[in-house]
C-alpha positions as CSV (number, residue, x, y, z in Angstrom):
1,M,123.3,91.8,102.4
2,V,123.7,95.5,101.6
3,I,122.2,98.3,103.7
4,I,123.0,101.9,102.8
5,L,121.2,104.9,104.4
6,L,121.1,108.0,102.3
7,F,119.6,111.3,103.1
8,A,118.5,114.0,100.6
9,S,116.6,117.2,100.8
10,L,114.1,116.2,98.1
11,S,113.4,113.0,96.2
12,N,111.2,112.1,93.2
13,T,110.6,108.6,91.9
14,K,109.9,107.3,88.4
15,D,108.9,103.8,89.4
16,G,107.8,101.9,92.4
17,Y,104.8,101.6,94.8
18,A,103.7,104.3,97.2
19,F,101.6,103.5,100.3
20,D,99.1,106.2,101.2
21,W,99.9,107.6,104.7
22,F,101.7,110.7,106.0
23,S,105.3,109.5,105.8
24,K,105.4,107.6,102.5
25,Y,107.0,104.2,101.9
26,I,108.1,103.7,98.3
27,L,109.5,100.4,97.1
28,T,111.6,100.0,93.9
29,V,112.9,96.6,92.8
30,Q,115.7,96.0,90.2
31,G,116.8,92.4,89.9
32,T,117.8,91.2,93.4
33,I,118.0,94.7,94.9
34,T,115.1,96.5,96.6
35,N,115.2,100.1,97.6
36,L,112.9,101.1,100.4
37,I,112.4,104.8,100.6
38,F,110.8,106.7,103.5
39,S,109.7,110.3,102.8
40,N,107.5,112.9,104.5
41,E,106.8,114.6,101.2
42,E,103.4,114.6,99.4
43,Q,103.0,112.0,96.7
44,R,100.5,112.7,94.0
45,E,99.3,109.2,93.1
46,P,100.5,105.6,93.7
47,I,103.3,104.9,91.3
48,V,103.2,101.6,89.6
49,S,106.3,100.4,87.7
50,G,106.4,99.3,84.1
51,D,108.9,97.2,82.3
52,G,112.5,98.3,82.3
53,P,114.9,99.5,85.0
54,H,113.8,101.4,88.1
55,S,115.5,104.6,89.0
56,I,115.3,107.3,91.7
57,E,116.3,110.9,91.0
58,S,117.3,113.1,93.9
59,E,118.2,116.7,94.0
60,P,121.6,117.1,95.5
61,A,121.7,117.9,99.2
62,T,123.5,121.0,100.3
63,D,127.0,120.6,101.8
64,I,126.4,120.6,105.6
65,K,128.9,119.3,108.0
66,I,127.2,116.8,110.3
67,I,129.0,115.5,113.4
68,Q,128.0,112.4,115.4
69,N,128.6,112.8,119.1
70,K,128.4,110.1,121.8
71,M,126.6,111.4,124.9
72,T,124.7,110.4,128.0
73,L,120.9,110.6,127.7
74,Q,120.8,113.7,129.9
75,D,123.5,115.5,127.8
76,A,121.8,114.4,124.5
77,Q,118.5,115.9,125.6
78,T,120.0,119.3,126.1
79,V,121.1,119.5,122.5
80,T,118.1,117.8,120.9
81,K,115.1,119.7,119.6
82,F,112.5,117.1,120.8
83,N,111.9,115.0,123.9
84,I,113.9,111.8,123.4
85,L,111.6,108.8,123.7
86,V,112.9,105.9,125.8
87,P,111.0,102.6,125.7
88,K,109.1,101.7,128.9
89,S,109.9,98.1,128.3
90,I,113.2,96.5,127.2
91,P,114.7,93.1,127.8
92,D,116.4,93.1,131.3
93,E,119.9,92.2,129.9
94,Y,120.1,95.4,127.9
95,T,121.4,98.7,129.4
96,L,121.7,102.1,127.7
97,S,125.4,102.5,126.7
98,H,125.1,106.0,125.1
99,V,123.2,108.2,122.7
100,N,124.6,109.1,119.3
101,V,123.5,112.6,118.4
102,L,123.8,114.1,114.9
103,L,124.6,117.8,115.1
104,S,125.0,120.4,112.4
105,G,126.5,123.7,113.5
106,E,124.6,125.5,116.3
107,T,121.2,123.9,115.4
108,K,119.7,121.5,117.9
109,S,119.6,117.9,116.7
110,T,116.6,116.3,115.1
111,D,118.3,112.9,114.7
112,I,119.4,110.7,117.6
113,E,120.2,107.0,118.2
114,L,119.9,105.2,121.6
115,L,122.5,102.4,121.9
116,Y,121.8,99.5,124.3
117,D,124.2,96.7,125.1
118,S,123.7,93.3,126.7
119,G,127.4,92.3,126.7
120,H,126.9,89.9,123.8
121,S,124.6,91.9,121.5
122,T,123.4,95.5,120.8
123,L,120.0,97.2,120.3
124,S,119.8,100.4,118.4
125,I,116.7,102.8,118.5
126,R,116.8,105.7,116.1
127,E,114.5,108.7,116.3
128,I,114.3,111.4,113.5
129,M,112.1,114.4,113.8
130,L,110.3,115.1,110.5
131,E,110.3,118.9,110.6
132,S,111.2,119.5,106.9
133,K,111.1,117.7,103.6
134,I,113.5,114.7,104.0
135,S,113.9,111.3,102.5
136,A,115.8,108.2,103.6
137,S,116.6,105.2,101.5
138,S,117.6,101.7,102.6
139,I,119.0,99.4,99.9
140,F,119.1,95.7,100.5
141,D,119.5,92.4,98.7
142,N,116.3,90.4,98.2
143,E,118.1,87.1,98.4
144,D,119.4,87.8,101.9
145,T,116.4,89.7,103.3
146,V,112.7,89.0,104.1
147,M,110.4,91.9,104.4
148,K,107.1,92.0,106.4
149,E,104.5,94.7,106.9
150,I,103.5,95.3,110.5
151,M,101.4,97.8,112.5
152,I,102.7,100.0,115.4
153,H,99.9,102.0,117.1
154,G,97.9,102.1,113.9
155,Q,100.8,103.1,111.7
156,K,102.2,100.9,108.9
157,G,105.8,99.8,109.4
158,T,108.2,97.4,107.8
159,L,110.2,94.7,109.5
160,L,113.3,93.4,107.6
161,F,114.9,90.0,108.5
162,F,118.5,89.7,107.3
163,K,120.4,86.6,106.6
164,D,123.0,87.4,109.3
165,G,120.3,87.2,112.0
166,S,119.8,90.9,112.5
167,N,116.4,92.5,112.1
168,L,115.3,96.1,111.3
169,L,111.9,97.6,112.2
170,V,111.1,100.9,110.6
171,W,107.9,103.0,110.9
172,S,106.8,106.6,111.0
173,N,104.0,108.8,112.4
174,A,103.1,112.4,111.6
175,N,106.2,113.8,113.4
176,F,108.9,111.2,113.6
177,Q,110.6,108.3,111.8
178,F,111.7,105.5,114.0
179,S,113.9,102.4,113.5
180,I,115.0,99.6,115.8
181,K,117.8,97.3,114.8
182,S,118.8,94.2,116.8
183,S,119.0,90.4,116.6
184,L,116.0,90.2,118.9
185,S,112.9,88.4,117.7
186,E,110.0,90.0,115.8
187,E,107.8,89.9,118.9
188,I,110.3,91.6,121.1
189,L,111.1,94.3,118.6
190,I,107.3,95.1,118.2
191,E,106.9,95.2,122.0
192,I,109.8,97.7,122.3
193,A,108.3,99.8,119.5
194,Q,104.9,99.8,121.2
195,A,106.5,100.7,124.5
196,L,108.4,103.6,122.9
197,L,105.2,105.4,122.1
198,S,102.9,104.4,125.0
């Protein structure tokens, strides 16, 4: 299994499939590798692949020093540009360990991750504010991963089941991109996602 998260200021695709909603999901497949792209940029038309290799072209992102800081929820909120969402429902054995906050210079953060721990497993909830043109890309091996489309409060999302037992739920709305990663079941991950926005 391979998962790589990449961020770029702008992205354009030559091949793949685009789903028609505010934050676009674009899938590209090459052999046993699938690239799942999340973008809040406008897409002109659904892109359907032809024969031959699939590729993604990205304009290079500017050099910006980004620092990840471990903080309490209260401290993280003071340096974050949006109100951090905390799920109203979470399995009892999990407690909030800390919040990872991505900071760049003096600017308030638009990217945080809540880390929960049960003593034997972890649960990660990431929240990214979509205030400018951004794209994120997850690359994974088709042979080790099963992908399923789900709905969270009327928004399309993708649930990935990995061979190692971990699961990743990703979805967006008009203002945020969310992801939840854990070894918890599909039903519990969806419950947490629903509780995050209720």
